[in-house]
C-alpha positions as CSV (number, residue, x, y, z in Angstrom):
1,X,-2.0,-33.0,-100.9
2,X,-3.4,-29.6,-99.8
3,X,-2.2,-27.8,-96.7
4,X,-4.8,-25.6,-95.0
5,X,-3.0,-23.0,-92.9
6,X,-5.0,-21.2,-90.3
7,X,-3.3,-18.5,-88.0
8,X,-5.2,-18.7,-84.7
9,X,-5.6,-15.7,-82.4
10,X,-8.3,-15.5,-79.7
11,X,-10.7,-17.7,-81.6
12,X,-11.8,-20.2,-78.9
13,X,-15.5,-19.6,-80.0
14,X,-14.9,-20.3,-83.7
15,X,-11.9,-22.6,-84.3
16,X,-13.7,-25.8,-83.4
17,X,-16.7,-25.1,-85.7
18,X,-14.3,-24.0,-88.5
19,X,-12.1,-27.2,-88.3
20,X,-15.2,-29.5,-88.1
21,X,-16.7,-27.9,-91.1
22,X,-13.4,-28.2,-93.1
23,X,-13.1,-31.8,-92.2
24,X,-16.7,-32.6,-93.3
25,X,-16.3,-30.6,-96.5
26,X,-13.0,-32.0,-97.7
27,X,-12.7,-35.5,-96.3
28,X,-14.3,-37.2,-99.3
29,X,-12.8,-34.8,-101.9
30,X,-9.1,-34.2,-101.3
31,X,-6.1,-35.5,-99.3
32,X,-5.3,-32.6,-97.0
33,X,-3.7,-31.5,-93.8
34,X,-4.7,-28.8,-91.4
35,X,-2.0,-26.6,-89.8
36,X,-3.0,-24.5,-86.9
37,X,-0.7,-21.7,-85.8
38,X,-1.6,-20.4,-82.3
39,X,-0.2,-16.9,-82.3
40,X,0.1,-16.7,-78.5
41,X,-3.7,-16.3,-78.0
42,X,-4.9,-14.8,-74.7
43,X,-8.0,-17.0,-74.4
44,X,-8.5,-20.8,-74.5
45,X,-7.7,-21.1,-78.2
46,X,-4.7,-23.4,-77.6
47,X,-6.8,-25.7,-75.5
48,X,-9.4,-26.0,-78.2
49,X,-6.6,-26.6,-80.8
50,X,-5.1,-29.4,-78.7
51,X,-8.6,-31.1,-78.5
52,X,-8.9,-30.9,-82.2
53,X,-5.4,-32.3,-82.6
54,X,-6.5,-35.3,-80.6
55,X,-9.7,-35.7,-82.5
56,X,-8.3,-35.6,-86.1
57,X,-5.2,-37.4,-87.3
58,X,-4.4,-34.8,-90.1
59,X,-3.9,-31.8,-87.8
60,X,-0.6,-30.2,-86.8
61,X,-0.5,-27.5,-84.2
62,X,2.3,-25.0,-83.6
63,X,2.1,-22.7,-80.6
64,X,4.2,-19.5,-80.9
65,X,6.0,-18.2,-77.8
66,X,4.9,-14.6,-78.4
67,X,2.4,-12.8,-80.7
68,X,4.2,-12.1,-84.0
69,X,1.2,-11.0,-86.1
70,X,-0.8,-12.8,-88.8
71,X,1.8,-12.7,-91.5
72,X,4.7,-14.1,-89.4
73,X,2.3,-16.8,-88.1
74,X,1.5,-17.7,-91.7
75,X,5.2,-18.0,-92.4
76,X,5.4,-20.5,-89.6
77,X,2.7,-22.5,-91.3
78,X,4.3,-22.3,-94.7
79,X,7.6,-23.5,-93.3
80,X,5.9,-26.5,-91.8
81,X,3.5,-27.6,-94.5
82,X,4.0,-30.6,-96.7
83,X,1.3,-30.1,-99.3
84,X,1.7,-29.6,-103.1
85,X,-0.7,-26.7,-102.5
86,X,-1.5,-24.4,-99.6
87,X,-4.6,-22.5,-98.7
88,X,-4.4,-19.6,-96.2
89,X,-7.7,-18.7,-94.4
90,X,-8.8,-16.9,-91.3
91,X,-10.1,-18.4,-88.1
92,X,-13.2,-16.2,-87.7
93,X,-15.7,-18.2,-89.9
94,X,-15.9,-15.3,-92.4
95,X,-14.3,-17.6,-95.0
96,X,-16.8,-20.4,-95.5
97,X,-15.9,-24.1,-96.3
98,X,-18.0,-23.9,-99.5
99,X,-15.8,-21.0,-100.6
100,X,-12.8,-23.1,-99.6
101,X,-14.0,-25.8,-102.0
102,X,-14.5,-23.3,-104.8
103,X,-11.0,-21.8,-104.3
104,X,-9.3,-25.3,-104.3
105,X,-11.2,-26.4,-107.4
106,X,-10.2,-23.2,-109.3
107,X,-6.6,-23.3,-108.0
108,X,-5.8,-26.8,-109.0
109,X,-7.2,-26.6,-112.6
110,X,-4.2,-27.4,-114.8
111,X,-5.3,-25.0,-117.5
112,X,-5.3,-22.0,-115.2
113,X,-1.6,-22.4,-114.5
114,X,-1.6,-19.9,-111.6
115,X,1.0,-19.7,-108.8
116,X,-1.5,-18.0,-106.6
117,X,-5.2,-17.4,-106.6
118,X,-6.8,-14.6,-104.5
119,X,-10.4,-14.5,-103.5
120,X,-12.6,-11.4,-103.8
121,X,-16.0,-10.7,-102.5
122,X,-19.2,-9.3,-104.1
123,X,-19.7,-7.6,-100.7
124,X,-17.1,-7.4,-98.0
125,X,-18.6,-7.9,-94.5
126,X,-15.8,-6.6,-92.4
127,X,-16.3,-3.9,-89.8
128,X,-15.9,-0.2,-90.8
129,X,-12.4,0.1,-89.5
130,X,-11.2,-3.1,-91.2
131,X,-12.8,-2.1,-94.5
132,X,-11.2,1.3,-94.3
133,X,-7.8,-0.3,-93.6
134,X,-8.3,-2.8,-96.4
135,X,-9.0,-0.1,-99.0
136,X,-6.0,2.0,-97.9
137,X,-3.8,-1.1,-97.9
138,X,-4.8,-1.9,-101.6
139,X,-4.3,1.7,-102.6
140,X,-0.8,1.8,-101.1
141,X,0.1,-1.6,-102.6
142,X,-0.7,-0.2,-106.1
143,X,2.1,2.3,-105.7
144,X,4.6,0.4,-103.6
145,X,4.3,-3.1,-104.9
146,X,3.1,-2.5,-108.5
147,X,0.0,-4.5,-107.6
148,X,-2.4,-5.0,-110.5
149,X,-5.2,-2.4,-110.0
150,X,-8.0,-5.0,-110.3
151,X,-6.5,-7.4,-107.8
152,X,-7.8,-7.5,-104.2
153,X,-5.2,-8.7,-101.7
154,X,-7.4,-11.0,-99.7
155,X,-6.1,-13.0,-96.7
156,X,-8.0,-16.0,-98.2
157,X,-5.8,-17.4,-101.0
158,X,-4.4,-20.5,-102.7
159,X,-0.8,-21.1,-103.8
160,X,1.3,-23.8,-105.3
161,X,4.5,-25.5,-104.1
162,X,6.7,-23.4,-106.3
163,X,5.5,-20.2,-104.6
164,X,5.6,-21.7,-101.1
165,X,9.2,-22.7,-101.7
166,X,10.2,-19.2,-102.8
167,X,8.3,-17.5,-100.0
168,X,10.0,-19.5,-97.2
169,X,13.4,-18.4,-98.4
170,X,12.5,-15.0,-96.9
171,X,14.2,-14.8,-93.5
172,X,13.5,-11.2,-92.4
173,X,11.3,-10.7,-89.3
174,X,9.5,-8.0,-91.2
175,X,7.1,-10.1,-93.2
176,X,4.4,-9.1,-95.6
177,X,3.1,-12.2,-97.4
178,X,1.4,-10.3,-100.3
179,X,4.6,-8.4,-100.9
180,X,6.5,-11.6,-101.2
181,X,3.9,-13.0,-103.6
182,X,3.9,-10.0,-105.8
183,X,7.7,-9.9,-105.8
184,X,7.9,-13.6,-106.9
185,X,5.3,-14.1,-109.6
186,X,2.9,-12.5,-112.0
187,X,0.9,-15.7,-112.6
188,X,-2.0,-14.5,-110.4
189,X,-5.6,-15.6,-110.6
190,X,-8.7,-14.5,-108.7
191,X,-12.0,-16.1,-107.9
192,X,-15.2,-14.7,-106.5
193,X,-16.6,-16.2,-103.3
194,X,-19.1,-15.4,-100.6
195,X,-18.0,-13.5,-97.5
196,X,-19.7,-14.2,-94.2
197,X,-20.6,-11.9,-91.3
198,X,-18.3,-12.1,-88.3
199,X,-20.3,-13.9,-85.6
200,X,-18.0,-13.8,-82.6
201,X,-15.5,-11.2,-81.2
202,X,-13.9,-8.5,-83.2
203,X,-11.0,-8.2,-85.6
204,X,-7.5,-8.5,-84.2
205,X,-6.4,-5.7,-86.4
206,X,-5.9,-2.5,-84.4
207,X,-4.6,0.8,-85.7
208,X,-1.1,-0.1,-84.3
209,X,-1.1,-3.4,-86.1
210,X,-2.2,-1.8,-89.4
211,X,0.5,0.8,-89.1
212,X,3.1,-2.0,-88.6
213,X,1.7,-3.8,-91.6
214,X,2.0,-0.6,-93.8
215,X,5.5,0.0,-92.4
216,X,6.5,-3.6,-93.4
217,X,5.0,-3.0,-96.9
218,X,6.7,0.4,-97.3
219,X,10.2,-0.3,-96.0
220,X,10.7,-4.1,-96.6
221,X,9.5,-4.3,-100.2
222,X,10.0,-0.9,-101.7
223,X,12.4,2.1,-101.7
224,X,9.6,4.3,-102.9
225,X,9.6,6.3,-99.6
226,X,13.3,7.1,-100.0
227,X,12.7,8.2,-103.6
228,X,9.8,10.3,-102.4
229,X,11.9,12.0,-99.8
230,X,14.6,12.6,-102.4
231,X,12.0,14.1,-104.7
232,X,10.6,16.4,-102.0
233,X,14.1,17.5,-101.0
234,X,14.9,18.2,-104.7
235,X,11.7,20.2,-105.3
236,X,12.1,22.3,-102.1
237,X,15.8,22.9,-102.8
238,X,15.0,24.0,-106.3
239,X,12.2,26.3,-105.0
240,X,14.7,27.8,-102.5
241,X,17.3,28.3,-105.2
242,X,14.8,30.1,-107.4
243,X,13.6,32.3,-104.6
244,X,17.1,33.2,-103.7
245,X,17.8,34.3,-107.3
246,X,14.6,36.4,-107.3
247,X,15.6,38.0,-104.0
248,X,19.1,38.9,-105.3
249,X,17.6,40.3,-108.5
250,X,15.2,42.4,-106.5
251,X,18.0,43.7,-104.3
252,X,20.2,44.6,-107.3
253,X,17.4,46.2,-109.4
254,X,15.0,47.7,-106.9
255,X,17.1,47.6,-103.7
256,X,14.3,45.6,-102.1
257,X,15.0,42.6,-99.9
258,X,12.2,40.7,-98.1
259,X,12.1,40.8,-94.4
260,X,9.9,39.3,-91.7
261,X,10.4,36.6,-89.2
262,X,7.1,34.8,-90.2
263,X,8.4,34.0,-93.7
264,X,11.7,32.8,-92.3
265,X,10.0,30.7,-89.7
266,X,7.8,29.0,-92.3
267,X,10.7,28.3,-94.6
268,X,12.9,26.9,-91.8
269,X,9.9,24.8,-90.6
270,X,9.3,23.3,-94.1
271,X,13.0,22.5,-94.7
272,X,13.5,21.1,-91.2
273,X,10.4,18.9,-91.6
274,X,11.7,17.5,-94.9
275,X,15.1,16.8,-93.4
276,X,13.7,15.1,-90.3
277,X,11.4,12.9,-92.4
278,X,14.3,11.9,-94.7
279,X,16.5,11.1,-91.7
280,X,13.7,9.2,-90.1
281,X,13.1,7.1,-93.2
282,X,16.8,6.3,-93.5
283,X,16.9,5.4,-89.9
284,X,13.9,3.0,-90.4
285,X,15.7,1.3,-93.3
286,X,19.0,1.1,-91.4
287,X,17.2,-0.1,-88.2
288,X,15.5,-2.9,-90.1
289,X,18.8,-3.9,-91.7
290,X,20.4,-4.0,-88.2
291,X,17.6,-6.1,-86.7
292,X,17.7,-8.5,-89.7
293,X,21.5,-8.8,-89.6
294,X,21.2,-9.8,-85.9
295,X,18.9,-12.6,-87.0
296,X,15.8,-11.7,-85.1
297,X,13.5,-14.7,-85.8
298,X,10.3,-14.4,-87.7
299,X,8.6,-16.6,-85.1
300,X,9.6,-18.9,-82.2
301,X,7.7,-22.2,-81.7
302,X,7.2,-23.0,-78.1
303,X,5.3,-26.3,-78.6
304,X,4.6,-28.3,-81.7
305,X,2.2,-31.2,-82.2
306,X,2.8,-32.7,-85.6
307,X,0.4,-35.0,-87.4
308,X,2.9,-37.8,-87.8
309,X,3.0,-38.0,-84.0
310,X,-0.8,-38.0,-83.9
311,X,-1.6,-41.7,-83.9
312,X,-5.2,-42.7,-83.3
C-alpha cells in the first residue's frame, strides 16, 4: 500500500480538486491511503478536509492544535501512515497527479532499489522569492548536509518503509525532513516531472519561515557553524598574534609603536563580533538541547479522523 501524505495549510481552494484528482488517477492502479495534515489553517481548509473524509473511505485527517510548519506536519503524517511506501506532496496543485503516477512507478521498481526518490523539474514555476529561497537552501545543504551536488531537494518525494521507520525515530521538535533523509541513506534516486503554475493564493513560506528552516538545517543536523566560528576565531587570533610581534619588533628596532583610536576601534569591533557570534551559536545549540530535553512535541493533534473509523 502507498500512503500519500499532504500537509494542508490555507488551501480551501485547492485541496478538494487535488484529492479528487488523486482518487481518480490511482483508484484503478494502486492500493493507497490519503493522509491530510491540517497545520492549523486560518481558512476553511479543515471543513473541506472533513467533507473529503466523509466522501472517501481511504482518507485520514489529522488537525494540529497549532501551526508547526511543513516539516513537522509531515512528521505527523509519517507517524500515522501504514503504507509500505509514502509519497509527500504539496497541497497547491503544483504537483500534478500525472507526475504522482510517474513518481510512484519509478519508486516501486525493484531494480532501482532506492530508499527515496526526489523529483526535479525542467522548469520550476515557483514565485521569485520561493525560487531564491530554494536555490539558497540547496547551496547551504551542499555544505552542511553533504548533499550530492546534482540532487534537488524537492518537497515532492517518494520513500520506502525502511526510511519511514528510521525518520520517525527522530523526536526533536526541530525537524528538517531532508536532513533526516540525507543522514539515513545514500540510496537516493531522482525522476524528472512537470511542475505546474500556482493557481490560487501564495506560498506559505515567508522570510521568517525560511530562516527557521535554515536554522533547523544548520544547528540540528550539523556542527559546521561551530567549526566555522572556531576557524574564524583561530584566524583572527593568529592575525592578532602576528601583528603583536610586528609591533614589538618595530618598537625594539625603530622605536615606533602604532597609535590611533580608529585602528583600536576596528580591532576591538572585529574581535567582539567574532566572540558574540560564537557565543550566540553556542547559545543556539544549548537552547535547542534544553528545549529537546524538556520534550517539546513535534506536533500536537487536536482532532483525528482515521480511515478505519470512516465506514461508508
